[in-house]
Backbone bond lengths (Angstrom), bond angles and torsions (degrees), N, CA, C in turn:
res aa  C-N    CA-C-N  psi(-1)  N-CA   C-N-CA  omega(-1)  CA-C   N-CA-C  phi
1 M - - - 1.434 - - 1.500 108.95 -
2 K 1.330 112.94 150.30 1.425 118.89 -174.03 1.590 108.66 -87.51
3 L 1.308 115.04 164.34 1.483 122.16 178.53 1.530 112.48 -54.98
4 P 1.406 118.39 -43.68 1.455 119.33 -178.72 1.560 108.35 -59.10
5 V 1.346 120.18 -29.42 1.427 120.39 -178.48 1.499 110.26 -67.30
6 M 1.417 116.94 -38.88 1.383 121.94 177.41 1.547 110.39 -61.35
7 K 1.303 118.57 -40.25 1.477 122.25 177.20 1.511 109.74 -65.12
8 N 1.319 116.68 -41.45 1.475 121.27 -179.11 1.476 110.52 -65.11
9 L 1.416 116.46 -43.29 1.433 119.68 -179.39 1.570 109.77 -65.29
10 T 1.343 115.20 -44.06 1.461 118.90 179.89 1.541 109.31 -57.96
11 T 1.360 115.42 -48.28 1.459 118.26 178.14 1.511 113.16 -59.37
12 L 1.355 118.41 -43.03 1.401 121.87 -179.20 1.527 110.10 -62.51
13 L 1.341 116.35 -48.87 1.440 119.53 179.87 1.500 114.66 -63.59
14 L 1.309 116.94 -40.46 1.521 118.75 177.93 1.560 109.58 -68.23
15 T 1.304 119.00 -37.28 1.420 121.26 176.74 1.559 111.49 -61.91
16 L 1.331 115.47 -43.12 1.412 117.89 178.45 1.475 114.63 -68.85
17 L 1.352 114.73 -33.02 1.507 117.46 175.02 1.465 110.52 -67.11
18 A 1.302 117.78 -45.19 1.488 122.41 -177.30 1.547 110.54 -64.36
19 S 1.318 116.07 -39.10 1.464 118.38 -175.99 1.504 111.27 -79.56
20 G 1.290 118.37 -17.05 1.455 120.83 -179.58 1.548 112.04 69.94
21 S 1.336 114.74 19.95 1.502 118.35 -176.34 1.523 112.13 -77.81
22 L 1.272 117.01 -5.74 1.512 117.42 176.21 1.482 110.09 -120.39
23 W 1.305 117.53 151.62 1.387 125.97 -178.08 1.538 109.48 -111.14
24 A 1.308 117.86 161.24 1.462 120.02 177.14 1.517 109.14 -70.17
25 N 1.285 114.83 133.31 1.440 121.50 177.01 1.476 110.99 -123.53
26 D 1.325 116.97 93.72 1.436 122.48 -175.33 1.548 112.05 -78.49
27 D 1.340 117.49 -15.83 1.442 119.95 -176.67 1.497 113.91 -105.44
28 F 1.314 116.00 32.36 1.404 122.37 176.88 1.532 109.66 -63.16
29 K 1.332 117.34 133.71 1.467 121.69 179.40 1.491 109.28 -125.86
30 T 1.346 111.93 134.92 1.466 120.64 176.37 1.560 109.57 -70.28
31 L 1.268 114.92 167.18 1.475 119.48 173.20 1.550 110.56 -55.51
32 N 1.339 115.19 -50.24 1.418 117.69 179.99 1.520 117.48 -59.25
33 Q 1.339 113.78 -37.47 1.481 116.40 176.52 1.498 111.46 -68.36
34 T 1.315 117.89 -40.77 1.483 118.08 179.79 1.573 107.94 -72.12
35 L 1.317 120.74 -35.05 1.489 117.49 178.21 1.511 110.21 -69.28
36 E 1.301 119.64 -37.53 1.538 120.40 173.27 1.566 109.83 -58.02
37 Q 1.277 116.61 -40.58 1.484 118.97 -178.49 1.557 108.01 -69.55
38 L 1.287 118.50 -44.66 1.472 121.57 -177.82 1.475 109.66 -68.09
39 E 1.349 119.64 -38.50 1.462 121.41 176.10 1.505 113.80 -67.14
40 S 1.274 119.90 -27.79 1.468 125.02 179.02 1.485 112.50 -75.52
41 E 1.308 120.01 -19.48 1.460 124.70 179.27 1.533 108.40 -72.46
42 P 1.380 115.99 150.36 1.448 119.58 179.10 1.549 111.93 -55.26
43 D 1.338 115.83 144.82 1.415 120.10 176.14 1.526 112.22 -64.88
44 Y 1.355 113.78 145.89 1.474 119.70 171.99 1.527 109.41 -148.52
45 E 1.274 115.98 165.29 1.445 117.41 179.14 1.564 109.25 -67.36
46 G 1.299 114.83 128.41 1.463 119.64 -178.29 1.503 115.69 93.93
47 K 1.303 116.69 1.49 1.526 117.85 -174.72 1.521 108.31 -63.01
48 R 1.295 120.07 -45.52 1.443 122.59 -179.56 1.541 112.42 -56.91
49 M 1.327 114.90 -41.08 1.460 120.58 179.65 1.581 109.63 -68.52
50 D 1.311 115.78 -38.89 1.487 117.83 176.89 1.551 111.13 -65.15
51 I 1.358 117.22 -34.90 1.454 118.86 177.04 1.515 110.92 -70.53
52 Q 1.336 117.73 -39.57 1.480 119.25 175.69 1.526 111.72 -62.29
53 Y 1.312 113.91 -38.51 1.508 121.22 -179.45 1.590 108.17 -61.46
54 F 1.313 114.60 -47.58 1.415 120.16 178.36 1.532 110.90 -59.67
55 L 1.340 117.11 -48.67 1.480 121.99 -179.14 1.505 112.76 -59.01
56 T 1.328 116.58 -44.39 1.481 116.59 -178.25 1.495 112.08 -66.17
57 K 1.343 118.99 -37.11 1.510 122.19 178.38 1.516 108.56 -67.10
58 K 1.298 117.23 -47.30 1.481 120.61 -175.08 1.562 108.63 -67.13
59 C 1.355 118.20 -36.78 1.468 116.70 177.69 1.545 113.00 -73.46
60 A 1.284 115.69 -31.20 1.483 118.67 174.01 1.532 110.47 -59.23
61 S 1.355 115.35 -42.92 1.437 119.06 178.73 1.511 113.10 -67.15
62 A 1.354 118.07 -37.80 1.465 120.72 177.32 1.523 111.36 -62.92
63 Y 1.339 115.79 -41.17 1.454 119.46 178.90 1.544 110.63 -69.06
64 E 1.339 119.08 -32.92 1.426 121.14 176.52 1.480 110.34 -66.21
65 I 1.366 120.54 -31.18 1.451 121.63 174.95 1.528 108.16 -64.37
66 L 1.358 118.68 -45.20 1.431 121.29 177.09 1.520 111.79 -58.01
67 I 1.264 118.41 -41.55 1.476 121.47 179.19 1.534 109.47 -60.43
68 E 1.358 117.40 -42.67 1.459 119.99 178.92 1.494 114.70 -63.44
69 I 1.363 115.50 -29.60 1.447 116.75 -176.44 1.561 111.52 -93.28
70 G 1.307 115.49 7.84 1.452 118.94 169.93 1.499 114.43 106.07
71 E 1.324 122.79 0.99 1.435 120.17 175.70 1.516 111.02 -62.47
72 E 1.311 117.47 138.62 1.463 120.53 -177.02 1.538 105.70 -104.60
73 D 1.386 110.96 163.40 1.441 120.55 173.55 1.490 117.15 62.29
74 I 1.305 116.95 21.69 1.467 116.05 176.89 1.585 112.76 -120.03
75 E 1.345 115.11 7.16 1.466 117.97 176.67 1.495 108.70 -63.03
76 E 1.311 119.01 -34.83 1.550 123.12 -179.19 1.491 107.29 -63.86
77 I 1.333 119.74 -41.36 1.444 121.75 -179.35 1.510 110.96 -68.27
78 A 1.289 117.69 -44.07 1.476 121.87 176.57 1.532 109.03 -58.52
79 S 1.298 117.99 -41.81 1.428 124.01 179.49 1.553 112.42 -66.12
80 K 1.319 115.44 -35.62 1.502 120.72 176.92 1.564 109.96 -66.77
81 F 1.303 114.96 -38.55 1.480 119.56 177.66 1.507 111.07 -64.97
82 V 1.341 116.43 -43.18 1.491 120.70 176.78 1.527 110.04 -62.48
83 S 1.349 115.49 -47.50 1.485 117.38 179.03 1.533 114.20 -59.90
84 A 1.337 114.01 -42.77 1.492 119.46 175.63 1.539 110.18 -60.51
85 S 1.317 118.73 -40.12 1.441 122.53 179.38 1.536 110.99 -63.84
86 I 1.329 116.05 -44.33 1.464 119.38 177.24 1.508 112.87 -61.49
87 G 1.336 114.67 -44.79 1.432 120.52 174.64 1.529 115.71 -58.30
88 L 1.285 113.02 -46.77 1.507 117.84 178.04 1.488 112.37 -64.42
89 R 1.334 117.18 -39.96 1.472 120.44 176.76 1.515 112.39 -67.83
90 M 1.278 118.12 -30.82 1.484 120.04 173.38 1.466 110.69 -67.51
91 M 1.343 116.22 -42.07 1.488 119.67 -179.80 1.565 109.36 -64.60
92 I 1.384 115.13 -42.39 1.442 118.82 -178.83 1.539 107.70 -64.04
93 G 1.301 116.63 -46.89 1.514 119.81 179.10 1.546 111.94 -61.81
94 G 1.280 114.48 -39.03 1.472 120.82 -174.43 1.535 110.21 -70.58
95 N 1.336 118.08 -22.62 1.498 121.86 179.80 1.461 110.76 -83.67
96 K 1.312 122.23 -0.46 1.467 122.21 -179.89 1.536 109.88 -83.71
97 P 1.297 116.27 153.43 1.451 120.00 179.19 1.556 107.10 -57.30
98 G 1.270 117.58 133.26 1.469 120.54 -177.98 1.551 115.38 91.48
99 G 1.304 114.22 -6.16 1.480 119.11 176.58 1.504 112.91 91.45
100 L 1.312 115.29 -162.08 1.452 124.41 -176.15 1.549 109.94 -55.68
101 D 1.305 114.72 129.86 1.463 119.84 -175.93 1.532 115.47 -90.64
102 K 1.418 116.58 -13.12 1.416 122.56 178.30 1.512 107.45 -142.28
103 S 1.345 115.08 161.28 1.455 119.37 174.18 1.490 108.53 -77.69
104 R 1.346 118.53 167.06 1.439 123.32 179.12 1.525 108.29 -60.72
105 D 1.308 117.31 -41.73 1.448 119.60 -179.49 1.523 114.24 -63.07
106 E 1.365 113.84 -39.98 1.465 119.71 178.53 1.548 108.40 -66.02
107 I 1.306 119.11 -38.70 1.455 125.05 -179.70 1.531 107.87 -66.67
108 A 1.362 118.37 -44.45 1.449 121.00 177.15 1.514 112.75 -57.49
109 I 1.331 115.94 -39.89 1.454 118.68 177.18 1.488 112.13 -69.80
110 E 1.363 120.12 -38.02 1.394 124.45 175.26 1.571 110.91 -59.59
111 V 1.297 114.73 -48.27 1.488 120.48 179.13 1.517 111.46 -60.04
112 S 1.347 114.24 -46.34 1.457 119.78 179.15 1.503 112.60 -58.94
113 E 1.312 117.79 -42.41 1.477 122.07 177.18 1.522 110.62 -63.50
114 D 1.334 117.46 -45.96 1.474 122.58 179.61 1.544 110.59 -58.43
115 V 1.351 113.33 -44.37 1.514 118.68 -177.28 1.480 107.12 -66.22
116 K 1.302 120.34 -43.23 1.464 123.18 176.14 1.501 112.71 -56.84
117 N 1.366 115.79 -46.33 1.441 120.30 -179.97 1.509 111.15 -60.64
118 Y 1.374 117.59 -46.53 1.440 121.57 177.85 1.582 110.53 -61.78
119 K 1.261 116.42 -39.97 1.455 122.48 179.86 1.532 108.56 -63.44
120 D 1.313 117.73 -46.38 1.448 120.34 175.55 1.513 113.11 -60.19
121 A 1.267 117.59 -36.34 1.496 121.58 177.27 1.553 110.13 -67.39
122 Y 1.360 116.38 -41.21 1.423 119.16 174.15 1.497 112.80 -60.53
123 L 1.349 116.93 -46.72 1.447 121.55 178.18 1.506 110.82 -58.49
124 S 1.272 117.24 -45.97 1.498 122.70 -179.99 1.493 108.39 -58.21
125 H 1.351 115.92 -46.90 1.469 120.66 179.37 1.458 111.32 -58.23
126 L 1.346 115.14 -47.83 1.462 119.84 -177.84 1.508 114.56 -63.87
127 V 1.337 114.54 -38.53 1.506 119.26 172.29 1.524 110.79 -59.42
128 N 1.294 117.06 -49.89 1.456 121.37 -179.43 1.527 110.91 -60.12
129 W 1.332 115.19 -40.53 1.464 120.40 178.55 1.561 109.71 -63.58
130 Y 1.323 113.49 -46.97 1.442 121.16 -179.53 1.515 112.62 -57.50
131 K 1.369 118.49 -40.90 1.449 125.23 179.38 1.531 111.94 -72.90
132 S 1.343 118.39 -17.62 1.434 121.69 -171.13 1.508 112.63 -68.64
133 P 1.340 120.84 129.12 1.452 120.29 178.80 1.526 111.11 -68.20
134 E 1.303 119.86 -18.37 1.459 122.21 176.90 1.523 113.47 -80.77
135 R 1.317 116.45 -6.40 1.473 120.56 -174.55 1.581 110.11 -62.78
136 N 1.307 111.84 137.45 1.475 115.79 174.16 1.530 110.10 -74.82
137 P 1.336 117.49 117.31 1.480 116.02 -173.38 1.538 114.37 -69.00
138 E 1.336 115.28 -12.18 1.490 120.21 175.15 1.463 113.74 -81.68
139 A 1.352 117.17 -15.33 1.445 120.70 -174.18 1.538 111.35 -77.75
140 I 1.271 119.16 142.15 1.451 123.34 177.32 1.480 110.69 -81.62
141 V 1.364 115.91 -45.91 1.428 123.48 177.86 1.509 109.76 -131.99
142 S 1.314 116.83 170.09 1.456 119.81 179.09 1.486 110.32 -68.24
143 Q 1.330 117.13 159.27 1.453 122.30 179.25 1.552 107.90 -63.89
144 S 1.346 120.03 -39.87 1.391 122.49 -178.99 1.544 113.13 -63.06
145 F 1.358 115.71 -42.08 1.466 120.45 177.69 1.554 108.24 -65.48
146 A 1.334 114.86 -41.97 1.509 117.95 -177.86 1.517 108.03 -62.35
147 E 1.339 119.40 -42.53 1.467 120.76 179.78 1.504 109.54 -62.74
148 D 1.291 120.05 -40.68 1.486 121.61 178.15 1.514 110.24 -62.56
149 L 1.373 114.83 -42.22 1.473 117.20 179.26 1.483 112.91 -63.52
150 R 1.386 119.38 -37.96 1.432 120.50 174.34 1.530 113.92 -55.96
151 I 1.337 116.09 -43.69 1.353 120.76 177.37 1.548 114.39 -63.84
152 C 1.337 113.02 -42.98 1.518 119.99 178.05 1.509 110.54 -66.23
153 I 1.312 118.27 -39.19 1.468 119.09 -179.86 1.556 109.23 -66.28
154 S 1.306 114.57 -37.49 1.485 114.85 177.82 1.496 110.13 -67.01
155 I 1.300 120.17 -39.18 1.484 122.89 177.56 1.527 109.04 -64.14
156 A 1.303 116.80 -43.78 1.420 120.31 -179.45 1.547 112.74 -62.53
157 D 1.307 111.97 -41.29 1.565 117.62 174.45 1.495 112.01 -59.14
158 S 1.361 115.21 -41.90 1.497 117.18 179.45 1.512 111.87 -69.40
159 M 1.344 118.15 -32.28 1.391 124.05 179.65 1.530 108.24 -67.22
160 T 1.348 118.86 -41.60 1.431 123.80 178.93 1.488 111.66 -66.36
161 K 1.310 117.95 -37.77 1.520 120.95 -178.72 1.488 110.06 -71.65
162 E 1.386 119.32 -27.89 1.443 119.49 -179.39 1.521 113.89 -70.17
163 Q 1.387 116.07 -17.51 1.442 118.21 -175.95 1.496 112.85 -80.02
C-alpha cells in the first residue's frame, strides 16, 4: 500500500473515533478463526457452499474497507465478491424443499446487509487496533486484517483465473 493510503486510513480511523460511530468489538474473529469453527462443526449437506458464501461476503467487506481508505481499481473485485455471494445464496436457497426461499432482490439486500455488518466489524477492529498502545506505529493495518486480506486476495486471484 502506498503512503497516501496510510494517511487516508489514519484520517478514517480518527474520524470514526471522534464521531463515536463505532463500538468496541471484543469478539472480532479473523477468517481463519471463523473457518476453524465452521470446519469443526458436524458435516451436513451444503456445508461447503455455506462456507463459500461466508467467505465471499467477508472478503467483499474487506475490499470495501480498502476502497474507503483510498485503494483504487478494486471496486470490480468487491463487486465480484458481492455477485458471487448473491449467486451462492441463490443456490443455497434453491436447494431447500420448495425451491428458492427469497427473490433475487431480497437476497441482494440480505447480502448487502451482511457485507455492511462485516465491514462495520472490520472498522471497529481497526479502530481498536489503532487505539492500542501495543500497535506497531509502522503498520498500515492490523495483523489480523492483513491475514484476512491475504486470504481474500488469494480467493480473488482464483476467481479471476476461473474466468
